[in-house]
Steps between C-alpha positions, in 0.01 A plus 500: 500500500546663846638840412366814678600857444347758745519869425418674828509847332211420268350236737489233235635145469577290190447134607552189298232236484649224695474695828294412797343781700731431787789561277367820344392635845847433644658727240243783506495509876865588511374841396184494707286441186251236388222435250180288553585125504314197621441375853721194449864609441589187298258600232660594169475869395414420141178301524361711791568829313357393165174380665463823701683459826313519841722564801548681825562838341220502252241723668766777528707449185286286266559156359834369376374556151399857575866568597640342179666777294632275210571140408743333273307238296602224258210432264394170342689611183819546706488882473629687809279794597479750782138567606408817691251788483711639214612186313255227391245648729238245404724217610586679818119524575464122448800407713358666807247240589491283179758254631752319284286504185703737286865407543779420738572798728874489583516812722271743673549870587315584818409824671623487863362673811646590839414201723667388819745369587260466794124483453223447753376150402405161635202284588224484765324171566148449643329165569275378230219472757478880480523524120163674468606782734844525344378511136226749592758728653746443219241593241432832676866573584631489145244733368699787656844347470758740351661411163829419684344212682450169311334218690412139430272259680588130523268229630697183578648273761797681658810375335808370689675817408797618705342837573198336669486352851487118492178504704318649192631253240214322337228715660228642275566883474429820321828663397511871417821605323597863466772708349521880521689662206598816686661634817477251788353763737215564252445131465468456875204746491348327200490164656396608856133384453615173344724423790251603761208288367401196700752281673741367244690179550818668399595845357816498297467845328817694561778689331677246277730494204301517179686202355423300807125576470507406133625158601258453792271256325765314295482207733125459440548450125807271468614340175445127467139479613189459294271795457146548361322832523197702377460874512261793445486874535257614773306817574483629863437212741122443543349325793410210269858476366641499859259219590626306202866550594441387853290201389780360271836635592596266790356183329851463346617150402855572611640742751721672242204622298364851541282780370642847444340831418702789364363844569531701178396861441722803553744552215383175333151639456612847388696388198303552182316179416609512137861601567610126505377153435453438868127473578251578777653786691172567678512165689542533884661164554660210317434166678701180439383173634815277505535122572844379581611144562807284507343157480330408165223321698389844631460655153131418427379622840700829460377561154139436603522740791636781268235437238211482741618814679551677165155424368359645826702824451428551135158652534659778713789580252533781252522243224864576425817331622869608535681315219790407718257306719364287218583132480445280193132603472437551129433792263172603652682581825777686315235712322341569841834626628507769242140566396381493145642834382851453638511146392432598137763774520746237633406265212585773251830562674569128490439495123760769461775360721437128511255405223586127513458485883859387576454633855203284603616321817337775711154652560468501129355780284454311176561714188 
C-alpha cells in the first residue's frame, strides 16, 4: 500500500498506510512541500501519525497528527469509514494520538507546507567532558529559539557514521541536531549562537536537501538489532536533571546505545490540549533512554542501564509519556500517557468502535 497523490494546489497529500516517511517525503518534495515526519526516514507513516508524530518540522508546523485532515478507516466490524472534522469527528479525535486502537487506517490525508528542497540543518558535536557547559548553554539557547528551529540533544558515543570523521568514532559526545524550517538565510542567523558556542569537535550544520536530513540518523537505528528503551516527558532542564543526565548517559553497556531529548514547544504547545487525543503539550522535552545490542549476552546489561537511568530521571518528569515511546509497560503507563480524563474518553470511544477489543496488539485502551 504505497500509493501517494500530492495536490500542490491545495497543499495536501493522500498517502496509503504502507509508506515510509522517506517514500512520502520523496513525492511531496517534488513540489517543495512536506509535513512533519519522524527523524528516522525508514519509520512507517501510520504508526508515527496515529501516536502523535514528533519530527523536525513540529515546532513550526505541529505534529504529524496535527496535520492530519482525514483518514480512511476499516473498523472491527469491517465497516469502511472516513474520519475527519466533519465525518465521525469523535473517531478523528481519537486517531490523532490514540494509536491503532480503533481500526485499521488504510490512508491518510495530510496538510502540506512549503519546505525545502534545501533546509539549514545538521549536527554539532561537543566532547562529553564539557557536557555541563553545553547543556547549560543549550537550556538557555532554546528558550528564545524561533518556531522554525527544531533541535534535539543526543548523549552517546559517536557512531561510526559516514558523516563523522573517523577520529571521533567511539568518543563520548554531546550531539546537537538542528533543522530550520524556513529560508536558509534566516536559519543562518537563528543558529549563529549555537555555532559560536565553545569549541565544537565538528560543525556539520549547512544547507542540505530536506530528504537527506530526514535520513541523517537512519544508520544509528538499523533494523535487525535489539532495542530496549524507556521515556518520559520533561519540563525545562533543571540543574539537578542535567546532573542526572551527565551521571548516567555515558555509562552505556554498548556503544550503540544513546539518550535523546526532543525539544518541543512552538506549534506543538499552541495546539488546544483537548483538540486531539495526544497528551502533554506543555512539556518542554521528550527524553528516550535507548539500549541497543547485537549480541544476546549484552541484553541484561543494556536493560539494567536503561532502567537505572530511567528511575533517576522519573522524579524530574511531568508524569506523562509520549505514547509512541512506550514499550510493553502495562496499563498504568498507558493511562499515564493520556491522563485520567483523556483515557476515559478513549475508553468510551473504544466501546463505540471496537467493543470486543479486536485491536489490542498496541498501547491498548481496553473498552
